[in-house]
BATORPA-857285 format. One record per residue: residue number from 1; residue in three letters; chain; x, y, z of N, C-alpha, C in turn. Coordinates in steps of 0.1 Angstrom, whole numbers. Layout:
BEGIN
{tortor NUM ALA A {X Y Z} {X Y Z} {X Y Z}};
...
//
This chain:
BEGIN
{tortor 1 MET A {8 -12 0} {0 0 0} {9 12 0}};
{tortor 2 ASP A {6 22 -9} {14 34 -9} {7 47 -11}};
{tortor 3 GLY A {-6 47 -10} {-14 59 -12} {-20 64 1}};
{tortor 4 GLN A {-30 72 0} {-38 77 12} {-47 66 16}};
{tortor 5 LYS A {-50 65 29} {-58 54 34} {-72 59 38}};
{tortor 6 LEU A {-82 52 33} {-96 55 37} {-101 43 45}};
{tortor 7 LEU A {-106 46 57} {-113 37 65} {-128 36 61}};
{tortor 8 ALA A {-133 25 58} {-147 23 54} {-154 15 65}};
{tortor 9 LEU A {-165 21 70} {-172 14 81} {-187 15 78}};
{tortor 10 SER A {-194 5 83} {-209 6 82} {-216 -3 92}};
{tortor 11 ASP A {-228 0 95} {-237 -8 103} {-231 -12 116}};
{tortor 12 THR A {-228 -1 124} {-223 -4 138} {-234 -8 147}};
{tortor 13 HIS A {-246 -3 145} {-258 -7 153} {-256 -7 168}};
{tortor 14 GLY A {-249 3 173} {-247 5 187} {-235 -3 193}};
{tortor 15 ASP A {-227 -9 185} {-216 -17 191} {-204 -7 193}};
{tortor 16 ILE A {-205 1 203} {-194 10 206} {-181 3 210}};
{tortor 17 TYR A {-182 -8 217} {-170 -15 220} {-162 -19 208}};
{tortor 18 ALA A {-168 -25 198} {-160 -28 186} {-156 -16 178}};
{tortor 19 LEU A {-164 -6 178} {-160 7 171} {-148 13 177}};
{tortor 20 LYS A {-148 14 191} {-137 19 198} {-124 11 195}};
{tortor 21 ALA A {-125 -2 194} {-114 -11 190} {-108 -7 177}};
{tortor 22 VAL A {-117 -4 167} {-113 0 154} {-106 13 154}};
{tortor 23 PHE A {-111 23 162} {-105 36 162} {-92 36 169}};
{tortor 24 GLU A {-90 28 180} {-77 26 187} {-67 20 177}};
{tortor 25 TRP A {-72 10 170} {-63 3 160} {-59 13 150}};
{tortor 26 ALA A {-68 21 145} {-65 31 134} {-54 41 140}};
{tortor 27 GLN A {-56 45 152} {-46 55 158} {-32 49 159}};
{tortor 28 ASN A {-31 37 161} {-18 30 164} {-11 25 152}};
{tortor 29 ARG A {-16 28 140} {-10 23 128} {3 30 125}};
{tortor 30 LYS A {12 24 118} {25 30 115} {23 43 106}};
{tortor 31 GLN A {32 52 106} {31 64 99} {27 62 85}};
{tortor 32 ASP A {33 53 78} {29 51 63} {16 43 61}};
{tortor 33 GLU A {10 39 72} {-3 32 71} {-14 40 78}};
{tortor 34 ARG A {-12 52 81} {-21 61 88} {-34 63 80}};
{tortor 35 ILE A {-45 62 87} {-58 65 81} {-60 80 80}};
{tortor 36 THR A {-63 86 69} {-64 100 67} {-79 104 65}};
{tortor 37 ALA A {-88 95 62} {-102 98 60} {-110 86 64}};
{tortor 38 THR A {-123 88 68} {-132 77 71} {-145 80 64}};
{tortor 39 ALA A {-150 69 58} {-163 69 51} {-172 60 60}};
{tortor 40 PHE A {-183 66 65} {-192 58 73} {-205 57 65}};
{tortor 41 LEU A {-210 45 63} {-220 42 53} {-234 39 59}};
{tortor 42 GLY A {-236 44 71} {-249 44 77} {-252 33 88}};
{tortor 43 ASP A {-263 36 95} {-268 27 106} {-258 27 118}};
{tortor 44 GLY A {-258 38 124} {-250 40 137} {-243 53 137}};
{tortor 45 ALA A {-248 63 131} {-241 76 130} {-238 82 144}};
{tortor 46 LEU A {-247 80 153} {-244 85 167} {-233 77 174}};
{tortor 47 ASP A {-231 65 170} {-220 56 175} {-207 63 173}};
{tortor 48 LEU A {-205 69 161} {-192 75 157} {-188 86 167}};
{tortor 49 GLN A {-198 95 171} {-195 105 180} {-190 100 193}};
{tortor 50 ARG A {-197 90 198} {-194 84 211} {-180 78 211}};
{tortor 51 ALA A {-178 70 201} {-165 63 200} {-153 72 198}};
{tortor 52 ALA A {-155 82 189} {-145 92 186} {-141 100 199}};
{tortor 53 ALA A {-151 104 206} {-149 111 219} {-142 103 229}};
{tortor 54 ALA A {-145 90 229} {-138 81 239} {-124 78 236}};
{tortor 55 THR A {-121 77 223} {-107 73 218} {-99 85 214}};
{tortor 56 GLY A {-105 96 210} {-97 107 205} {-94 106 190}};
{tortor 57 PHE A {-100 96 183} {-98 94 169} {-107 104 161}};
{tortor 58 PHE A {-100 113 154} {-107 122 145} {-99 123 133}};
{tortor 59 CYS A {-106 124 121} {-100 126 109} {-110 132 99}};
{tortor 60 ASN A {-107 132 87} {-117 137 77} {-128 127 75}};
{tortor 61 TRP A {-140 131 80} {-152 122 80} {-161 125 68}};
{tortor 62 LYS A {-165 114 62} {-176 115 52} {-187 105 56}};
{tortor 63 LEU A {-199 110 59} {-209 102 64} {-222 103 56}};
{tortor 64 VAL A {-229 91 55} {-242 91 49} {-252 84 59}};
{tortor 65 ARG A {-264 86 57} {-274 81 66} {-279 67 62}};
{tortor 66 GLY A {-282 59 72} {-287 46 69} {-302 45 73}};
{tortor 67 ASN A {-308 34 70} {-323 33 72} {-326 32 87}};
{tortor 68 ASN A {-316 30 96} {-318 31 110} {-313 43 117}};
{tortor 69 ASP A {-308 53 109} {-304 66 115} {-316 75 115}};
{tortor 70 TYR A {-325 73 124} {-338 79 124} {-338 94 125}};
{tortor 71 ASP A {-331 100 135} {-332 114 137} {-320 121 131}};
{tortor 72 SER A {-314 115 121} {-302 121 115} {-305 131 104}};
{tortor 73 ASP A {-297 141 103} {-298 151 92} {-287 148 81}};
{tortor 74 LEU A {-281 137 82} {-271 133 72} {-277 131 59}};
{tortor 75 PRO A {-270 133 48} {-275 130 35} {-276 115 32}};
{tortor 76 ASP A {-285 112 23} {-287 98 19} {-275 93 10}};
{tortor 77 THR A {-269 102 3} {-258 99 -6} {-247 110 -5}};
{tortor 78 ALA A {-235 108 -9} {-225 118 -9} {-215 113 -20}};
{tortor 79 VAL A {-208 123 -25} {-197 121 -34} {-185 129 -29}};
{tortor 80 PHE A {-173 122 -29} {-161 130 -25} {-149 124 -33}};
{tortor 81 ASP A {-139 133 -34} {-127 130 -41} {-116 127 -30}};
{tortor 82 PHE A {-109 116 -32} {-99 113 -22} {-88 104 -28}};
{tortor 83 GLY A {-76 108 -26} {-65 100 -31} {-65 97 -46}};
{tortor 84 GLY A {-70 107 -54} {-70 105 -68} {-82 97 -74}};
{tortor 85 HIS A {-92 95 -65} {-104 87 -69} {-116 95 -65}};
{tortor 86 ARG A {-127 92 -72} {-140 98 -68} {-149 87 -63}};
{tortor 87 PHE A {-154 89 -51} {-163 79 -44} {-177 83 -43}};
{tortor 88 PHE A {-186 74 -46} {-200 76 -44} {-204 68 -31}};
{tortor 89 LEU A {-210 74 -21} {-213 68 -9} {-228 67 -7}};
{tortor 90 CYS A {-233 56 -2} {-247 54 1} {-249 43 11}};
{tortor 91 HIS A {-260 42 17} {-262 30 26} {-266 18 18}};
{tortor 92 GLY A {-274 20 8} {-278 9 -1} {-293 6 0}};
{tortor 93 HIS A {-300 10 10} {-314 6 11} {-323 14 1}};
{tortor 94 ARG A {-318 25 -4} {-326 32 -14} {-321 29 -28}};
{tortor 95 HIS A {-313 19 -30} {-307 15 -43} {-310 1 -47}};
{tortor 96 ALA A {-321 -4 -42} {-326 -18 -46} {-314 -28 -45}};
{tortor 97 LEU A {-307 -27 -34} {-295 -35 -32} {-297 -50 -34}};
{tortor 98 TYR A {-309 -55 -29} {-311 -69 -29} {-316 -74 -43}};
{tortor 99 ASN A {-317 -65 -52} {-320 -69 -66} {-307 -68 -75}};
{tortor 100 GLY A {-296 -66 -69} {-283 -65 -76} {-277 -51 -74}};
{tortor 101 TYR A {-267 -49 -81} {-259 -36 -80} {-262 -26 -91}};
{tortor 102 HIS A {-272 -28 -99} {-274 -20 -111} {-277 -5 -106}};
{tortor 103 ALA A {-285 -3 -97} {-289 11 -92} {-277 18 -86}};
{tortor 104 ILE A {-269 11 -78} {-257 17 -72} {-247 20 -83}};
{tortor 105 ILE A {-245 11 -93} {-235 14 -104} {-240 26 -112}};
{tortor 106 ALA A {-253 27 -115} {-258 38 -122} {-256 51 -115}};
{tortor 107 ALA A {-259 51 -102} {-257 63 -94} {-243 67 -93}};
{tortor 108 ALA A {-234 58 -92} {-219 61 -92} {-215 67 -105}};
{tortor 109 ARG A {-219 60 -116} {-216 65 -129} {-221 79 -131}};
{tortor 110 LYS A {-234 82 -127} {-240 95 -128} {-232 106 -121}};
{tortor 111 SER A {-226 102 -110} {-217 111 -101} {-203 111 -106}};
{tortor 112 GLU A {-200 104 -117} {-187 104 -123} {-177 98 -113}};
{tortor 113 ALA A {-181 89 -105} {-173 82 -95} {-167 69 -101}};
{tortor 114 ASP A {-155 65 -96} {-150 53 -101} {-152 42 -90}};
{tortor 115 ALA A {-157 46 -79} {-160 36 -68} {-173 39 -61}};
{tortor 116 ALA A {-180 29 -57} {-192 30 -49} {-190 23 -36}};
{tortor 117 LEU A {-192 30 -25} {-191 24 -11} {-205 23 -6}};
{tortor 118 PHE A {-209 12 0} {-222 10 5} {-222 0 16}};
{tortor 119 GLY A {-233 1 24} {-235 -8 35} {-248 -16 34}};
{tortor 120 HIS A {-256 -17 44} {-269 -23 44} {-269 -38 44}};
{tortor 121 ALA A {-261 -45 36} {-261 -59 34} {-254 -66 46}};
{tortor 122 HIS A {-245 -59 53} {-238 -65 64} {-228 -76 60}};
{tortor 123 VAL A {-224 -76 48} {-215 -86 43} {-204 -79 35}};
{tortor 124 PRO A {-191 -83 38} {-180 -76 31} {-180 -80 16}};
{tortor 125 TYR A {-178 -71 7} {-179 -73 -7} {-169 -63 -14}};
{tortor 126 HIS A {-163 -69 -24} {-154 -60 -33} {-153 -66 -46}};
{tortor 127 LYS A {-158 -59 -56} {-157 -64 -70} {-158 -52 -79}};
{tortor 128 THR A {-152 -52 -91} {-153 -42 -101} {-163 -47 -111}};
{tortor 129 VAL A {-173 -39 -114} {-184 -42 -123} {-186 -31 -133}};
{tortor 130 ASN A {-184 -33 -146} {-186 -23 -156} {-178 -10 -153}};
{tortor 131 GLY A {-166 -12 -148} {-157 0 -145} {-159 7 -132}};
{tortor 132 ILE A {-169 2 -124} {-171 8 -111} {-167 -2 -100}};
{tortor 133 THR A {-158 2 -91} {-154 -7 -80} {-164 -6 -69}};
{tortor 134 LEU A {-170 -17 -66} {-181 -18 -55} {-174 -23 -42}};
{tortor 135 ILE A {-177 -16 -31} {-171 -20 -19} {-181 -19 -7}};
{tortor 136 ASN A {-183 -30 -1} {-191 -30 11} {-182 -35 22}};
{tortor 137 PRO A {-180 -27 33} {-170 -31 43} {-176 -41 53}};
{tortor 138 GLY A {-188 -45 51} {-195 -54 60} {-201 -47 72}};
{tortor 139 SER A {-203 -53 83} {-209 -47 95} {-200 -49 107}};
{tortor 140 ILE A {-199 -38 115} {-193 -39 127} {-202 -45 138}};
{tortor 141 GLY A {-215 -41 138} {-224 -44 149} {-233 -56 147}};
{tortor 142 MET A {-236 -59 135} {-246 -70 132} {-242 -78 120}};
{tortor 143 PRO A {-230 -85 120} {-226 -92 108} {-235 -103 103}};
{tortor 144 ARG A {-236 -105 90} {-244 -115 84} {-236 -125 76}};
{tortor 145 SER A {-223 -126 79} {-215 -135 72} {-206 -142 81}};
{tortor 146 ARG A {-200 -153 77} {-190 -160 85} {-178 -152 88}};
{tortor 147 ALA A {-176 -141 81} {-164 -133 83} {-165 -126 97}};
{tortor 148 GLY A {-177 -124 102} {-178 -118 115} {-179 -103 113}};
{tortor 149 SER A {-176 -95 124} {-176 -81 124} {-164 -76 116}};
{tortor 150 THR A {-167 -68 105} {-157 -64 96} {-157 -49 93}};
{tortor 151 PHE A {-146 -44 87} {-145 -31 81} {-134 -32 71}};
{tortor 152 ALA A {-132 -21 63} {-122 -21 52} {-113 -9 53}};
{tortor 153 VAL A {-101 -11 48} {-92 0 46} {-89 0 31}};
{tortor 154 ILE A {-90 11 25} {-89 13 10} {-76 21 8}};
{tortor 155 ASP A {-67 16 1} {-55 23 -3} {-58 30 -16}};
{tortor 156 CYS A {-57 44 -16} {-61 52 -27} {-49 59 -32}};
{tortor 157 ALA A {-44 55 -44} {-33 61 -50} {-37 66 -64}};
{tortor 158 ALA A {-34 78 -68} {-38 83 -81} {-33 74 -92}};
{tortor 159 ARG A {-42 72 -102} {-38 64 -114} {-35 50 -111}};
{tortor 160 LYS A {-39 45 -100} {-37 31 -97} {-51 25 -92}};
{tortor 161 PRO A {-53 12 -94} {-65 6 -89} {-66 7 -74}};
{tortor 162 LEU A {-78 8 -69} {-79 8 -54} {-75 -6 -48}};
{tortor 163 GLU A {-68 -5 -37} {-64 -18 -30} {-73 -18 -18}};
{tortor 164 VAL A {-81 -29 -16} {-90 -31 -5} {-85 -42 4}};
{tortor 165 VAL A {-84 -39 17} {-81 -49 27} {-92 -49 37}};
{tortor 166 PHE A {-98 -61 39} {-108 -63 49} {-102 -67 63}};
{tortor 167 TRP A {-108 -62 74} {-103 -66 87} {-114 -71 95}};
{tortor 168 GLU A {-111 -80 104} {-121 -86 113} {-119 -82 127}};
{tortor 169 ILE A {-129 -79 134} {-128 -75 148} {-133 -87 157}};
{tortor 170 GLY A {-123 -93 164} {-127 -105 172} {-135 -101 185}};
{tortor 171 SER A {-140 -111 191} {-148 -108 203} {-140 -101 215}};
{tortor 172 THR A {-127 -103 214} {-119 -96 225} {-114 -82 220}};
{tortor 173 GLY A {-119 -78 208} {-114 -65 203} {-102 -66 195}};
{tortor 174 LYS A {-96 -78 194} {-84 -80 186} {-88 -79 171}};
{tortor 175 ILE A {-79 -72 163} {-82 -69 149} {-72 -77 141}};
{tortor 176 ARG A {-77 -84 131} {-68 -92 122} {-72 -90 108}};
{tortor 177 GLU A {-63 -92 98} {-66 -91 84} {-75 -103 80}};
{tortor 178 LEU A {-85 -100 72} {-94 -111 67} {-89 -114 53}};
{tortor 179 LYS A {-85 -127 51} {-79 -131 38} {-89 -133 27}};
{tortor 180 ALA A {-101 -138 30} {-110 -142 19} {-124 -134 20}};
{tortor 181 ALA A {-124 -122 14} {-136 -115 15} {-140 -108 1}};
{tortor 182 ARG A {-133 -112 -9} {-136 -107 -22} {-149 -112 -28}};
{tortor 183 GLY A {-156 -104 -35} {-168 -108 -41} {-166 -115 -54}};
//
């Protein structure tokens, strides 16, 4: 990895313990592996404030609202440029996620993004389809896969493909790289 690092999180659903473990892990990374931005993809927006305050982890935040972020004034979607790439962010519930990725791909393409980050499914996923890199970091609070509680770190270097590494949060808060999470 040699670019800027983007932490992708979703679906914390109140699991402050695991989220604090992720933030502490992010703070303790080596200088060349430091997280410089975080994309949160919904369902637990209030969790971020509590965990960040408890750990002191603050960086460039990009957040969207999930279907369980009831009193949130966050946007449903966002687009931002980072590390030479343009990202489209959404939770996924408004993009017919369970009918495939067509709506998310179309929205990313309309936004002139080369990657779409989304949550809602609670399963880690990474695949490039029709020129759009799709990434779901999985769920920290309510995982629906054998991978367990997961998040992703995306290495973003201009004019290079995105490098995605998934990480698993163990029951003790220990974080380890997840080897098999590609879609």
